[in-house]
C-alpha positions as a Markdown table, in Angstrom:
| # | Residue | x | y | z |
|---|---|---|---|---|
| 1 | Met | 62.2 | -181.1 | 27.4 |
| 2 | Thr | 58.4 | -180.4 | 27.1 |
| 3 | Ala | 56.1 | -181.5 | 24.3 |
| 4 | Pro | 54.5 | -178.8 | 22.1 |
| 5 | Ser | 51.1 | -177.6 | 23.2 |
| 6 | Thr | 48.3 | -179.3 | 21.1 |
| 7 | Glu | 46.0 | -176.0 | 21.5 |
| 8 | Ser | 46.1 | -174.0 | 18.5 |
| 9 | Arg | 47.2 | -170.4 | 19.5 |
| 10 | Glu | 47.0 | -167.5 | 17.3 |
| 11 | Arg | 50.5 | -166.4 | 16.1 |
| 12 | Arg | 49.7 | -163.1 | 14.2 |
| 13 | Glu | 50.5 | -160.2 | 15.8 |
| 14 | Tyr | 48.3 | -157.5 | 14.1 |
| 15 | Pro | 44.7 | -157.7 | 15.0 |
| 16 | Gln | 43.9 | -154.3 | 13.4 |
| 17 | Val | 45.4 | -155.4 | 10.0 |
| 18 | Arg | 43.1 | -158.6 | 10.2 |
| 19 | Ala | 40.1 | -156.4 | 10.8 |
| 20 | Val | 40.4 | -154.3 | 7.6 |
| 21 | Phe | 42.4 | -156.9 | 5.6 |
| 22 | Val | 39.6 | -157.8 | 3.1 |
| 23 | Arg | 38.4 | -154.0 | 2.8 |
| 24 | Ser | 42.1 | -153.2 | 2.1 |
| 25 | Cys | 42.3 | -156.0 | -0.5 |
| 26 | Glu | 39.1 | -154.5 | -2.3 |
| 27 | Leu | 40.7 | -151.1 | -2.2 |
| 28 | Leu | 44.2 | -152.0 | -3.5 |
| 29 | Ala | 43.4 | -155.0 | -5.9 |
| 30 | Pro | 42.7 | -152.8 | -9.0 |
| 31 | Ile | 45.9 | -150.8 | -8.2 |
| 32 | Val | 48.2 | -153.8 | -7.8 |
| 33 | Ala | 46.8 | -155.3 | -10.9 |
| 34 | Gln | 47.5 | -152.2 | -12.9 |
| 35 | Asn | 50.9 | -152.0 | -11.6 |
| 36 | Asp | 51.9 | -155.5 | -13.0 |
| 37 | Asn | 53.5 | -154.1 | -16.0 |
| 38 | Val | 54.6 | -150.5 | -14.9 |
| 39 | Lys | 54.4 | -149.3 | -11.6 |
| 40 | Thr | 52.0 | -146.4 | -12.0 |
| 41 | Val | 51.0 | -146.0 | -8.4 |
| 42 | Ser | 53.7 | -145.9 | -5.7 |
| 43 | Asn | 53.7 | -147.6 | -2.4 |
| 44 | Phe | 53.7 | -144.2 | -0.8 |
| 45 | Ala | 50.5 | -143.4 | -2.7 |
| 46 | Met | 48.9 | -146.7 | -1.7 |
| 47 | Ala | 49.9 | -146.0 | 2.1 |
| 48 | His | 48.3 | -142.6 | 1.9 |
| 49 | Met | 45.0 | -144.3 | 0.6 |
| 50 | Leu | 45.0 | -146.8 | 3.2 |
| 51 | Thr | 45.8 | -144.3 | 5.9 |
| 52 | Ala | 42.8 | -142.2 | 4.6 |
| 53 | His | 40.5 | -145.1 | 4.8 |
| 54 | Phe | 41.8 | -146.8 | 7.9 |
| 55 | Pro | 43.4 | -144.1 | 10.3 |
| 56 | Glu | 43.6 | -146.6 | 13.3 |
| 57 | Leu | 46.4 | -148.6 | 11.4 |
| 58 | Ser | 50.1 | -147.6 | 12.2 |
| 59 | Ser | 52.6 | -146.9 | 9.4 |
| 60 | Ala | 54.0 | -150.4 | 10.0 |
| 61 | Glu | 50.8 | -152.1 | 9.8 |
| 62 | Val | 49.9 | -150.3 | 6.5 |
| 63 | His | 53.3 | -151.4 | 5.2 |
| 64 | Ile | 52.4 | -154.9 | 6.0 |
| 65 | Val | 49.1 | -154.6 | 4.3 |
| 66 | Ile | 50.6 | -153.4 | 1.1 |
| 67 | Leu | 53.4 | -155.9 | 1.0 |
| 68 | Thr | 50.8 | -158.7 | 1.7 |
| 69 | Val | 48.4 | -157.6 | -0.9 |
| 70 | Glu | 51.2 | -157.3 | -3.6 |
| 71 | Lys | 52.5 | -160.7 | -2.7 |
| 72 | Met | 49.1 | -162.4 | -2.8 |
| 73 | His | 48.4 | -160.7 | -6.2 |
| 74 | Arg | 51.7 | -162.1 | -7.5 |
| 75 | Glu | 50.8 | -165.5 | -6.2 |
| 76 | Asn | 47.5 | -165.4 | -7.9 |
| 77 | Arg | 45.7 | -165.7 | -4.5 |
| 78 | Leu | 44.1 | -162.3 | -4.2 |
| 79 | Asn | 41.1 | -163.2 | -6.3 |
| 80 | Ser | 40.2 | -165.9 | -3.9 |
| 81 | Ile | 40.1 | -163.5 | -0.9 |
| 82 | Leu | 37.9 | -161.0 | -3.0 |
| 83 | Thr | 35.5 | -163.9 | -3.9 |
| 84 | Gln | 35.0 | -165.3 | -0.6 |
| 85 | Lys | 33.6 | -162.0 | 0.6 |
| 86 | Ser | 30.9 | -162.1 | -2.2 |
């Protein structure tokens, strides 16, 4: 049995998502906030917006961004990302 490595390895698999994540948060934050009470903008529409802004993202990566931004909004963590950029 080997001991776990002490070096920290990057476990995330989507470097393209990381590269555009803060800008994606800025784009989607007003939409997910508005969707709190009534889903006025569908995930399909948000995916279309992201694809238009970030054509290098695959459809799976776009889906990951949307789900993560929505989750961070529900957990009240989205504002911290947006204020860190400022």
